[in-house]
C-alpha positions as CSV (number, residue, x, y, z in Angstrom):
1,M,59.4,-76.1,-4.0
2,S,62.0,-78.2,-2.7
3,I,62.1,-78.9,-6.4
4,H,63.0,-75.6,-7.5
5,R,66.1,-75.4,-4.9
6,A,67.3,-78.9,-6.4
7,F,68.0,-76.8,-9.4
8,V,70.3,-74.5,-7.5
9,E,72.0,-77.2,-5.8
10,V,73.1,-78.8,-8.8
11,G,75.4,-75.7,-9.6
12,G,76.8,-75.9,-6.0
13,N,76.8,-71.9,-5.9
14,G,76.4,-71.3,-2.1
15,L,75.7,-67.3,-3.1
16,L,72.5,-68.9,-5.3
17,L,72.0,-71.3,-2.4
18,D,71.4,-68.6,0.0
19,F,69.5,-66.4,-2.7
20,A,67.3,-69.1,-3.5
21,D,66.4,-70.1,0.2
22,R,65.5,-65.9,0.9
23,L,63.0,-66.3,-1.9
24,Q,61.0,-69.1,-0.9
25,N,58.4,-67.1,0.6
26,R,57.7,-64.9,-2.5
27,Q,57.5,-68.5,-4.8
28,A,55.1,-69.7,-2.3
29,V,53.1,-66.9,-3.0
30,M,53.1,-67.2,-6.3
31,L,52.8,-70.9,-6.2
32,H,49.7,-70.8,-4.4
33,L,48.5,-68.0,-6.6
34,S,49.1,-70.8,-9.7
35,L,47.1,-73.6,-7.6
36,A,44.3,-74.1,-10.3
37,T,47.0,-74.7,-12.9
38,I,49.3,-76.4,-11.4
39,D,46.5,-79.1,-9.9
40,A,45.1,-79.2,-13.2
41,H,48.5,-80.6,-14.6
42,A,50.7,-81.8,-11.8
43,S,51.5,-85.6,-13.2
44,Q,52.8,-83.1,-16.2
45,L,54.8,-80.5,-13.9
46,V,56.0,-83.5,-11.5
47,D,57.1,-84.8,-15.3
48,E,58.5,-81.9,-16.3
49,H,60.6,-81.0,-13.3
50,R,62.2,-84.6,-12.9
51,A,63.3,-83.9,-16.4
52,L,65.0,-80.7,-15.6
53,I,66.7,-82.2,-12.6
54,D,67.7,-85.5,-14.6
55,A,69.4,-83.0,-17.2
56,A,71.3,-80.7,-14.8
57,R,72.7,-83.8,-12.7
58,R,73.8,-85.6,-15.8
59,G,75.5,-82.1,-16.9
60,D,73.6,-81.9,-19.8
61,F,73.0,-78.1,-19.7
62,D,72.1,-77.8,-23.3
63,R,69.2,-80.0,-22.5
64,F,68.5,-78.5,-19.2
65,A,68.1,-75.0,-20.9
66,D,65.9,-76.3,-23.9
67,L,63.7,-78.1,-21.3
68,L,63.4,-75.1,-18.9
69,R,62.6,-72.7,-21.9
70,A,59.5,-74.9,-22.5
71,H,59.1,-75.3,-19.1
72,M,58.5,-71.4,-18.5
73,G,56.9,-71.1,-21.9
74,D,53.1,-71.0,-23.0
75,E,53.5,-73.9,-25.7
76,P,50.9,-76.5,-25.7
77,T,51.2,-79.3,-23.7
78,P,52.7,-81.6,-24.1
79,R,55.8,-80.0,-24.0
80,F,58.5,-82.3,-23.4
81,G,57.5,-85.6,-25.3
82,L,56.9,-87.0,-22.2
83,A,53.1,-88.8,-21.8
């Protein structure tokens, strides 16, 4: 879950950080309910999260938006061209 908080940290908005922190319990439940899917694609999910953080830290928000849309979508794997 810390990777999701890192997305918010990049923006440096204290209000959003507080909001993200308050959503952690709900996020934990959602992740628990998705555990089978997460386990089956753990390596790919980690790669996707790393690519998202990298794009955000570099300030490449167009790429970040494209990667996030792919990550949140129902596209078949691999979605980022990462292997």
